[in-house]
C-alpha positions in Angstrom: -0.1 0.1 0.1 1.7 3.2 -1.3 0.6 6.2 0.7 1.9 9.8 0.1 4.0 10.8 3.1 2.3 12.7 5.6 -1.3 11.6 4.5 -4.0 11.3 7.0 -4.1 7.6 6.7 -0.2 7.1 7.1 -0.5 9.5 10.4 -3.4 7.5 11.7 -1.7 3.9 11.1 1.6 5.4 12.8 -0.3 6.7 16.0 -0.2 3.6 18.4 -3.3 4.8 20.0 -5.2 5.3 17.0 -4.3 2.0 15.5 -4.9 0.1 18.7 -8.4 1.5 18.6 -8.7 0.2 14.7 -7.1 -3.1 15.6 -9.6 -3.5 18.6 -12.6 -3.7 16.1 -11.4 -6.8 14.6 -12.6 -10.4 15.7 -10.2 -12.4 17.8 -9.1 -14.8 15.3 -8.1 -12.2 12.7 -6.1 -10.3 15.4 -4.4 -13.3 16.7 -3.4 -14.6 13.0 -3.8 -12.1 9.9 -3.2 -8.5 11.8 0.0 -9.8 13.2 1.4 -11.1 9.9 0.7 -7.6 8.4 3.8 -5.9 9.5 6.3 -5.9 12.6 4.9 -2.7 13.8 1.3 -4.2 14.0 2.9 -7.4 15.6 4.6 -5.4 18.3 1.5 -3.4 19.1 -0.8 -6.4 19.4 1.9 -8.3 21.4 2.4 -5.3 23.6 -1.1 -3.6 24.4 -3.1 -4.5 27.2 -6.6 -4.0 25.8 -5.2 -5.8 22.7 -3.9 -8.9 24.9 -7.1 -8.7 26.9 -9.2 -9.2 23.7 -6.9 -12.2 22.7 -7.4 -13.7 26.4 -3.8 -13.4 27.1 -4.3 -11.0 30.0 -7.3 -10.8 32.5 -9.4 -8.1 32.2 -8.7 -5.2 34.3 -11.6 -4.2 36.9 -13.9 -1.3 35.6 -15.2 0.0 39.2 -17.9 2.2 37.6 -19.8 -1.1 36.0 -21.8 -3.7 38.1 -20.6 -7.3 38.3 -21.4 -9.3 34.9 -24.1 -12.1 35.3 -21.7 -14.5 33.6 -18.2 -14.8 32.6 -17.0 -14.3 28.7 -15.5 -17.5 27.6 -12.8 -17.3 25.1 -14.3 -17.8 21.6 -11.0 -19.2 20.1 -10.7 -21.7 22.7 -14.5 -22.7 22.6 -14.1 -23.0 18.8 -11.0 -25.2 19.0 -12.1 -27.3 22.0 -15.8 -27.7 21.6 -17.3 -29.8 24.5 -15.3 -28.2 27.0 -17.4 -24.8 27.2 -21.2 -24.2 27.9 -23.3 -22.9 25.3 -24.1 -19.4 25.2 -27.2 -17.8 26.8 -29.9 -17.6 24.2 -28.7 -20.6 22.1 -31.9 -22.8 21.5 -30.8 -25.1 18.9 -27.8 -27.6 18.5 -26.6 -26.1 15.3 -26.9 -22.4 16.8 -25.0 -23.5 19.7 -22.1 -25.2 17.8 -19.3 -25.8 18.5 -20.4 -25.5 22.3 -21.2 -28.3 24.9 -24.7 -29.3 25.9 -23.5 -29.9 29.3 -24.2 -33.7 28.9 -21.8 -35.6 27.0 -18.4 -34.7 25.8 -17.5 -36.3 22.2 -13.8 -36.5 21.4 -14.4 -36.1 17.7 -15.7 -32.7 17.8 -12.3 -31.4 18.8 -10.5 -29.1 15.9 -7.4 -31.3 15.9 -9.3 -34.7 15.6 -11.5 -33.4 13.0 -8.6 -32.2 11.1 -5.2 -34.4 11.8 -3.3 -32.4 9.7 -3.5 -29.5 12.6 -2.5 -32.1 15.3 1.0 -31.0 15.2 0.1 -27.2 15.7 -2.1 -27.8 18.5 0.5 -30.1 20.4 3.6 -27.7 20.0 4.7 -26.5 23.2 4.6 -22.7 22.2 1.0 -22.8 20.7 -0.6 -19.8 21.5 -3.8 -21.3 23.0 -1.7 -22.6 25.8 -1.0 -19.3 27.2 -4.8 -18.0 26.7 -7.2 -17.5 29.5 -10.2 -19.8 29.6 -12.6 -16.9 30.5 -12.5 -13.3 31.4 -13.9 -11.9 34.4 -15.1 -8.3 33.5 -14.9 -7.3 37.4 -12.2 -8.8 40.1 -14.8 -8.4 42.8 -17.6 -10.3 41.3 -18.5 -13.5 42.8 -17.3 -16.5 41.2 -19.5 -18.7 39.2 -19.0 -22.2 38.8 -19.7 -23.6 35.4 -20.0 -27.4 34.9 -18.6 -28.3 31.4 -18.9 -32.0 30.7 -20.1 -35.3 32.4 -18.7 -38.0 30.2 -15.7 -38.5 27.8 -15.1 -41.8 25.9 -16.3 -44.0 28.7 -15.3 -41.4 31.6 -18.2 -40.7 33.6 -18.9 -39.2 36.9 -18.6 -35.4 38.2 -18.7 -32.5 36.2 -15.5 -31.2 35.4 -15.4 -27.3 35.9 -13.3 -24.7 34.0 -13.7 -22.5 37.0 -10.7 -23.5 38.5 -8.7 -23.7 35.2 -7.0 -20.3 34.3 -5.4 -21.6 31.1 -6.7 -24.6 29.3 -3.3 -26.2 28.8 -3.2 -27.7 32.1 -6.7 -28.9 32.0 -6.0 -30.4 28.5 -3.0 -32.3 29.4 -4.9 -33.9 32.4 -7.6 -34.7 30.1 -5.6 -36.3 27.4 -3.8 -38.4 30.1 -7.1 -39.5 31.5 -8.5 -40.4 28.0 -5.4 -42.1 26.9 -5.4 -44.3 30.4 -8.9 -45.9 29.4 
């Protein structure tokens, strides 16, 4: 993109605060992938900006004292897409197709995981430096809000019993490691 030197567009894109506002309008998947591949400046800004890191669930959301505590947690949409069945259906979803890829709180199916559906993605998911391993499972909008327990699944490939709760898992990586070990031992 060739812009005349000193053009309003160039000035806007060279102003970190303005670029941050523009990038904050992107969906999380685009912000995590395509936007960071645009140029080094954008990548650096995305990786160092607190609001953009919050949008990507790499940092907890800051407490805003003037807003009331939220009724529910905001679950990470990228993790919910990649690991369906670990997350509850969003409020207001009535049909299974509308709620896909979210769990119904009844039974977890291994075959719904993205890396199982697309085995070519397996190496990317199992890399130690994969970005999903650092992501938060959910955002609590206010630190003083009462914790809410969310049951996620009750059965997995023959594993049954108590609901597994993501409440105690800050990042999905340790939960996923335990889950894989348990499933592989059955």
